[in-house]
HTML snippet that shows the backbone in 3Dmol.js (N, CA, C, O; Angstrom):
<script src="https://3Dmol.org/build/3Dmol-min.js"></script>
<div id="view" style="width:600px;height:400px;position:relative"></div>
<script>
const pdb = `
ATOM      1  N   MET A   1     102.308  80.427 106.941  1.00  0.00           N
ATOM      2  CA  MET A   1     102.030  80.932 105.595  1.00  0.00           C
ATOM      3  C   MET A   1     100.807  81.851 105.669  1.00  0.00           C
ATOM      4  O   MET A   1      99.780  81.471 106.232  1.00  0.00           O
ATOM      5  N   PRO A   2     100.911  83.038 105.114  1.00  0.00           N
ATOM      6  CA  PRO A   2      99.758  83.959 105.114  1.00  0.00           C
ATOM      7  C   PRO A   2      98.576  83.345 104.381  1.00  0.00           C
ATOM      8  O   PRO A   2      98.751  82.544 103.463  1.00  0.00           O
ATOM      9  N   THR A   3      97.375  83.725 104.791  1.00  0.00           N
ATOM     10  CA  THR A   3      96.145  83.187 104.208  1.00  0.00           C
ATOM     11  C   THR A   3      96.124  83.324 102.697  1.00  0.00           C
ATOM     12  O   THR A   3      95.687  82.409 102.000  1.00  0.00           O
ATOM     13  N   GLU A   4      96.597  84.471 102.171  1.00  0.00           N
ATOM     14  CA  GLU A   4      96.496  84.687 100.726  1.00  0.00           C
ATOM     15  C   GLU A   4      97.318  83.694  99.919  1.00  0.00           C
ATOM     16  O   GLU A   4      97.084  83.539  98.721  1.00  0.00           O
ATOM     17  N   GLU A   5      98.284  83.010 100.553  1.00  0.00           N
ATOM     18  CA  GLU A   5      99.126  82.054  99.843  1.00  0.00           C
ATOM     19  C   GLU A   5      98.661  80.620 100.030  1.00  0.00           C
ATOM     20  O   GLU A   5      99.186  79.717  99.380  1.00  0.00           O
ATOM     21  N   LYS A   6      97.687  80.391 100.904  1.00  0.00           N
ATOM     22  CA  LYS A   6      97.203  79.044 101.188  1.00  0.00           C
ATOM     23  C   LYS A   6      96.175  78.602 100.160  1.00  0.00           C
ATOM     24  O   LYS A   6      95.544  79.416  99.486  1.00  0.00           O
ATOM     25  N   VAL A   7      96.026  77.277 100.060  1.00  0.00           N
ATOM     26  CA  VAL A   7      94.925  76.702  99.290  1.00  0.00           C
ATOM     27  C   VAL A   7      93.666  76.905 100.127  1.00  0.00           C
ATOM     28  O   VAL A   7      93.637  76.567 101.310  1.00  0.00           O
ATOM     29  N   MET A   8      92.635  77.456  99.507  1.00  0.00           N
ATOM     30  CA  MET A   8      91.371  77.706 100.198  1.00  0.00           C
ATOM     31  C   MET A   8      90.358  76.671  99.731  1.00  0.00           C
ATOM     32  O   MET A   8      90.296  76.345  98.546  1.00  0.00           O
ATOM     33  N   ASN A   9      89.561  76.153 100.669  1.00  0.00           N
ATOM     34  CA  ASN A   9      88.608  75.091 100.367  1.00  0.00           C
ATOM     35  C   ASN A   9      87.180  75.578 100.504  1.00  0.00           C
ATOM     36  O   ASN A   9      86.838  76.271 101.462  1.00  0.00           O
ATOM     37  N   CYS A  10      86.342  75.207  99.532  1.00  0.00           N
ATOM     38  CA  CYS A  10      84.913  75.496  99.608  1.00  0.00           C
ATOM     39  C   CYS A  10      84.313  74.572 100.669  1.00  0.00           C
ATOM     40  O   CYS A  10      84.471  73.353 100.602  1.00  0.00           O
ATOM     41  N   THR A  11      83.627  75.160 101.642  1.00  0.00           N
ATOM     42  CA  THR A  11      83.043  74.359 102.716  1.00  0.00           C
ATOM     43  C   THR A  11      81.793  73.614 102.268  1.00  0.00           C
ATOM     44  O   THR A  11      81.293  72.756 102.995  1.00  0.00           O
ATOM     45  N   VAL A  12      81.284  73.931 101.082  1.00  0.00           N
ATOM     46  CA  VAL A  12      80.077  73.277 100.577  1.00  0.00           C
ATOM     47  C   VAL A  12      80.428  72.048  99.734  1.00  0.00           C
ATOM     48  O   VAL A  12      79.896  70.964  99.970  1.00  0.00           O
ATOM     49  N   CYS A  13      81.319  72.213  98.754  1.00  0.00           N
ATOM     50  CA  CYS A  13      81.594  71.107  97.833  1.00  0.00           C
ATOM     51  C   CYS A  13      83.019  70.559  97.904  1.00  0.00           C
ATOM     52  O   CYS A  13      83.300  69.503  97.338  1.00  0.00           O
ATOM     53  N   GLY A  14      83.924  71.264  98.594  1.00  0.00           N
ATOM     54  CA  GLY A  14      85.294  70.787  98.718  1.00  0.00           C
ATOM     55  C   GLY A  14      86.242  71.274  97.633  1.00  0.00           C
ATOM     56  O   GLY A  14      87.414  70.898  97.640  1.00  0.00           O
ATOM     57  N   TYR A  15      85.770  72.105  96.694  1.00  0.00           N
ATOM     58  CA  TYR A  15      86.652  72.660  95.661  1.00  0.00           C
ATOM     59  C   TYR A  15      87.832  73.354  96.332  1.00  0.00           C
ATOM     60  O   TYR A  15      87.662  74.045  97.337  1.00  0.00           O
ATOM     61  N   GLU A  16      89.024  73.172  95.780  1.00  0.00           N
ATOM     62  CA  GLU A  16      90.222  73.811  96.311  1.00  0.00           C
ATOM     63  C   GLU A  16      90.686  74.913  95.375  1.00  0.00           C
ATOM     64  O   GLU A  16      90.939  74.678  94.193  1.00  0.00           O
ATOM     65  N   TYR A  17      90.795  76.132  95.925  1.00  0.00           N
ATOM     66  CA  TYR A  17      91.381  77.228  95.151  1.00  0.00           C
ATOM     67  C   TYR A  17      92.860  77.290  95.512  1.00  0.00           C
ATOM     68  O   TYR A  17      93.221  77.555  96.658  1.00  0.00           O
ATOM     69  N   ASP A  18      93.704  77.044  94.523  1.00  0.00           N
ATOM     70  CA  ASP A  18      95.157  77.105  94.698  1.00  0.00           C
ATOM     71  C   ASP A  18      95.654  78.356  93.996  1.00  0.00           C
ATOM     72  O   ASP A  18      95.516  78.476  92.779  1.00  0.00           O
ATOM     73  N   PRO A  19      96.242  79.306  94.756  1.00  0.00           N
ATOM     74  CA  PRO A  19      96.683  80.558  94.128  1.00  0.00           C
ATOM     75  C   PRO A  19      97.737  80.356  93.038  1.00  0.00           C
ATOM     76  O   PRO A  19      97.839  81.185  92.134  1.00  0.00           O
ATOM     77  N   THR A  20      98.513  79.289  93.098  1.00  0.00           N
ATOM     78  CA  THR A  20      99.512  79.070  92.047  1.00  0.00           C
ATOM     79  C   THR A  20      98.849  78.678  90.732  1.00  0.00           C
ATOM     80  O   THR A  20      99.396  78.936  89.660  1.00  0.00           O
ATOM     81  N   ALA A  21      97.668  78.053  90.806  1.00  0.00           N
ATOM     82  CA  ALA A  21      96.944  77.645  89.599  1.00  0.00           C
ATOM     83  C   ALA A  21      95.911  78.683  89.177  1.00  0.00           C
ATOM     84  O   ALA A  21      95.605  78.808  87.991  1.00  0.00           O
ATOM     85  N   GLY A  22      95.367  79.437  90.149  1.00  0.00           N
ATOM     86  CA  GLY A  22      94.310  80.394  89.849  1.00  0.00           C
ATOM     87  C   GLY A  22      93.042  79.680  89.393  1.00  0.00           C
ATOM     88  O   GLY A  22      92.825  78.510  89.707  1.00  0.00           O
ATOM     89  N   ASP A  23      92.229  80.389  88.664  1.00  0.00           N
ATOM     90  CA  ASP A  23      90.996  79.844  88.068  1.00  0.00           C
ATOM     91  C   ASP A  23      90.829  80.512  86.707  1.00  0.00           C
ATOM     92  O   ASP A  23      89.892  81.282  86.496  1.00  0.00           O
ATOM     93  N   PRO A  24      91.758  80.205  85.772  1.00  0.00           N
ATOM     94  CA  PRO A  24      91.767  80.902  84.482  1.00  0.00           C
ATOM     95  C   PRO A  24      90.464  80.787  83.696  1.00  0.00           C
ATOM     96  O   PRO A  24      90.111  81.703  82.954  1.00  0.00           O
ATOM     97  N   GLU A  25      89.749  79.684  83.847  1.00  0.00           N
ATOM     98  CA  GLU A  25      88.483  79.514  83.122  1.00  0.00           C
ATOM     99  C   GLU A  25      87.445  80.532  83.567  1.00  0.00           C
ATOM    100  O   GLU A  25      86.486  80.801  82.844  1.00  0.00           O
ATOM    101  N   ASN A  26      87.635  81.103  84.763  1.00  0.00           N
ATOM    102  CA  ASN A  26      86.693  82.086  85.294  1.00  0.00           C
ATOM    103  C   ASN A  26      87.356  83.445  85.527  1.00  0.00           C
ATOM    104  O   ASN A  26      86.902  84.232  86.358  1.00  0.00           O
ATOM    105  N   GLY A  27      88.432  83.714  84.786  1.00  0.00           N
ATOM    106  CA  GLY A  27      89.040  85.032  84.789  1.00  0.00           C
ATOM    107  C   GLY A  27      90.031  85.320  85.903  1.00  0.00           C
ATOM    108  O   GLY A  27      90.415  86.473  86.098  1.00  0.00           O
ATOM    109  N   ILE A  28      90.460  84.285  86.646  1.00  0.00           N
ATOM    110  CA  ILE A  28      91.422  84.481  87.723  1.00  0.00           C
ATOM    111  C   ILE A  28      92.752  83.850  87.282  1.00  0.00           C
ATOM    112  O   ILE A  28      92.876  82.625  87.277  1.00  0.00           O
ATOM    113  N   PRO A  29      93.740  84.665  86.913  1.00  0.00           N
ATOM    114  CA  PRO A  29      94.998  84.112  86.400  1.00  0.00           C
ATOM    115  C   PRO A  29      95.823  83.424  87.489  1.00  0.00           C
ATOM    116  O   PRO A  29      95.678  83.737  88.671  1.00  0.00           O
ATOM    117  N   PRO A  30      96.693  82.483  87.089  1.00  0.00           N
ATOM    118  CA  PRO A  30      97.605  81.858  88.045  1.00  0.00           C
ATOM    119  C   PRO A  30      98.405  82.930  88.790  1.00  0.00           C
ATOM    120  O   PRO A  30      98.779  83.954  88.218  1.00  0.00           O
ATOM    121  N   GLY A  31      98.657  82.677  90.066  1.00  0.00           N
ATOM    122  CA  GLY A  31      99.411  83.613  90.881  1.00  0.00           C
ATOM    123  C   GLY A  31      98.538  84.633  91.601  1.00  0.00           C
ATOM    124  O   GLY A  31      99.058  85.527  92.268  1.00  0.00           O
ATOM    125  N   THR A  32      97.214  84.510  91.477  1.00  0.00           N
ATOM    126  CA  THR A  32      96.299  85.452  92.129  1.00  0.00           C
ATOM    127  C   THR A  32      96.045  85.005  93.562  1.00  0.00           C
ATOM    128  O   THR A  32      95.511  83.922  93.802  1.00  0.00           O
ATOM    129  N   TYR A  33      96.433  85.849  94.507  1.00  0.00           N
ATOM    130  CA  TYR A  33      96.195  85.548  95.921  1.00  0.00           C
ATOM    131  C   TYR A  33      94.716  85.643  96.239  1.00  0.00           C
ATOM    132  O   TYR A  33      93.963  86.347  95.566  1.00  0.00           O
ATOM    133  N   TRP A  34      94.312  84.926  97.275  1.00  0.00           N
ATOM    134  CA  TRP A  34      92.917  84.895  97.708  1.00  0.00           C
ATOM    135  C   TRP A  34      92.373  86.291  97.954  1.00  0.00           C
ATOM    136  O   TRP A  34      91.250  86.602  97.556  1.00  0.00           O
ATOM    137  N   LYS A  35      93.164  87.134  98.610  1.00  0.00           N
ATOM    138  CA  LYS A  35      92.710  88.494  98.943  1.00  0.00           C
ATOM    139  C   LYS A  35      92.471  89.336  97.692  1.00  0.00           C
ATOM    140  O   LYS A  35      91.757  90.337  97.750  1.00  0.00           O
ATOM    141  N   ASP A  36      93.059  88.943  96.567  1.00  0.00           N
ATOM    142  CA  ASP A  36      92.931  89.718  95.332  1.00  0.00           C
ATOM    143  C   ASP A  36      91.799  89.230  94.417  1.00  0.00           C
ATOM    144  O   ASP A  36      91.552  89.820  93.365  1.00  0.00           O
ATOM    145  N   ILE A  37      91.124  88.169  94.814  1.00  0.00           N
ATOM    146  CA  ILE A  37      89.990  87.678  94.027  1.00  0.00           C
ATOM    147  C   ILE A  37      88.783  88.558  94.335  1.00  0.00           C
ATOM    148  O   ILE A  37      88.509  88.828  95.505  1.00  0.00           O
ATOM    149  N   PRO A  38      88.060  89.010  93.322  1.00  0.00           N
ATOM    150  CA  PRO A  38      86.882  89.855  93.572  1.00  0.00           C
ATOM    151  C   PRO A  38      85.844  89.127  94.425  1.00  0.00           C
ATOM    152  O   PRO A  38      85.696  87.909  94.325  1.00  0.00           O
ATOM    153  N   ASP A  39      85.135  89.867  95.255  1.00  0.00           N
ATOM    154  CA  ASP A  39      84.093  89.284  96.098  1.00  0.00           C
ATOM    155  C   ASP A  39      82.960  88.690  95.269  1.00  0.00           C
ATOM    156  O   ASP A  39      82.190  87.872  95.772  1.00  0.00           O
ATOM    157  N   SER A  40      82.851  89.089  94.016  1.00  0.00           N
ATOM    158  CA  SER A  40      81.795  88.577  93.142  1.00  0.00           C
ATOM    159  C   SER A  40      82.125  87.189  92.564  1.00  0.00           C
ATOM    160  O   SER A  40      81.263  86.546  91.965  1.00  0.00           O
ATOM    161  N   TRP A  41      83.384  86.728  92.750  1.00  0.00           N
ATOM    162  CA  TRP A  41      83.787  85.410  92.245  1.00  0.00           C
ATOM    163  C   TRP A  41      83.011  84.328  92.979  1.00  0.00           C
ATOM    164  O   TRP A  41      82.776  84.431  94.182  1.00  0.00           O
ATOM    165  N   LEU A  42      82.612  83.284  92.246  1.00  0.00           N
ATOM    166  CA  LEU A  42      81.881  82.159  92.829  1.00  0.00           C
ATOM    167  C   LEU A  42      82.661  80.871  92.619  1.00  0.00           C
ATOM    168  O   LEU A  42      83.428  80.743  91.665  1.00  0.00           O
ATOM    169  N   CYS A  43      82.456  79.922  93.520  1.00  0.00           N
ATOM    170  CA  CYS A  43      83.074  78.607  93.384  1.00  0.00           C
ATOM    171  C   CYS A  43      82.716  78.051  92.007  1.00  0.00           C
ATOM    172  O   CYS A  43      81.537  78.009  91.654  1.00  0.00           O
ATOM    173  N   PRO A  44      83.706  77.625  91.226  1.00  0.00           N
ATOM    174  CA  PRO A  44      83.405  77.129  89.885  1.00  0.00           C
ATOM    175  C   PRO A  44      82.611  75.821  89.885  1.00  0.00           C
ATOM    176  O   PRO A  44      81.987  75.482  88.880  1.00  0.00           O
ATOM    177  N   ASP A  45      82.625  75.083  91.001  1.00  0.00           N
ATOM    178  CA  ASP A  45      81.900  73.810  91.038  1.00  0.00           C
ATOM    179  C   ASP A  45      80.470  73.943  91.554  1.00  0.00           C
ATOM    180  O   ASP A  45      79.550  73.366  90.975  1.00  0.00           O
ATOM    181  N   CYS A  46      80.270  74.704  92.648  1.00  0.00           N
ATOM    182  CA  CYS A  46      78.927  74.753  93.247  1.00  0.00           C
ATOM    183  C   CYS A  46      78.332  76.157  93.289  1.00  0.00           C
ATOM    184  O   CYS A  46      77.199  76.340  93.734  1.00  0.00           O
ATOM    185  N   HIS A  47      79.096  77.153  92.826  1.00  0.00           N
ATOM    186  CA  HIS A  47      78.631  78.537  92.690  1.00  0.00           C
ATOM    187  C   HIS A  47      78.341  79.232  94.024  1.00  0.00           C
ATOM    188  O   HIS A  47      77.542  80.166  94.081  1.00  0.00           O
ATOM    189  N   MET A  48      78.992  78.773  95.088  1.00  0.00           N
ATOM    190  CA  MET A  48      78.851  79.445  96.372  1.00  0.00           C
ATOM    191  C   MET A  48      79.828  80.620  96.401  1.00  0.00           C
ATOM    192  O   MET A  48      80.841  80.598  95.702  1.00  0.00           O
ATOM    193  N   PRO A  49      79.534  81.640  97.201  1.00  0.00           N
ATOM    194  CA  PRO A  49      80.399  82.833  97.239  1.00  0.00           C
ATOM    195  C   PRO A  49      81.704  82.589  97.987  1.00  0.00           C
ATOM    196  O   PRO A  49      81.868  81.605  98.708  1.00  0.00           O
ATOM    197  N   LYS A  50      82.608  83.515  97.787  1.00  0.00           N
ATOM    198  CA  LYS A  50      83.940  83.476  98.390  1.00  0.00           C
ATOM    199  C   LYS A  50      83.888  83.309  99.910  1.00  0.00           C
ATOM    200  O   LYS A  50      84.780  82.692 100.493  1.00  0.00           O
ATOM    201  N   GLU A  51      82.865  83.845 100.548  1.00  0.00           N
ATOM    202  CA  GLU A  51      82.755  83.775 102.010  1.00  0.00           C
ATOM    203  C   GLU A  51      82.535  82.351 102.520  1.00  0.00           C
ATOM    204  O   GLU A  51      82.660  82.105 103.720  1.00  0.00           O
ATOM    205  N   ASP A  52      82.208  81.401 101.624  1.00  0.00           N
ATOM    206  CA  ASP A  52      82.023  80.020 102.031  1.00  0.00           C
ATOM    207  C   ASP A  52      83.301  79.189 101.900  1.00  0.00           C
ATOM    208  O   ASP A  52      83.247  77.959 101.899  1.00  0.00           O
ATOM    209  N   PHE A  53      84.439  79.856 101.791  1.00  0.00           N
ATOM    210  CA  PHE A  53      85.729  79.175 101.735  1.00  0.00           C
ATOM    211  C   PHE A  53      86.473  79.393 103.043  1.00  0.00           C
ATOM    212  O   PHE A  53      86.312  80.413 103.714  1.00  0.00           O
ATOM    213  N   GLU A  54      87.297  78.400 103.386  1.00  0.00           N
ATOM    214  CA  GLU A  54      88.168  78.565 104.560  1.00  0.00           C
ATOM    215  C   GLU A  54      89.511  77.924 104.284  1.00  0.00           C
ATOM    216  O   GLU A  54      90.394  77.948 105.141  1.00  0.00           O
TER     217      GLU A  54
END
`;
const viewer = $3Dmol.createViewer("view");
viewer.addModel(pdb, "pdb");
viewer.setStyle({}, {cartoon: {color: "spectrum"}});
viewer.zoomTo();
viewer.render();
</script>
């Protein structure tokens, strides 16, 4: 499965970004692939940047 379709995990707090669910509370609609999330987006739980996800 390509990275953009996988669930991505915050390495700091464990938050899971699921592209099928998105992050609508923070402006990311369901169906948004990881590669399409702006670099300015932060983890909704611990506010770490996108680069701290794997």
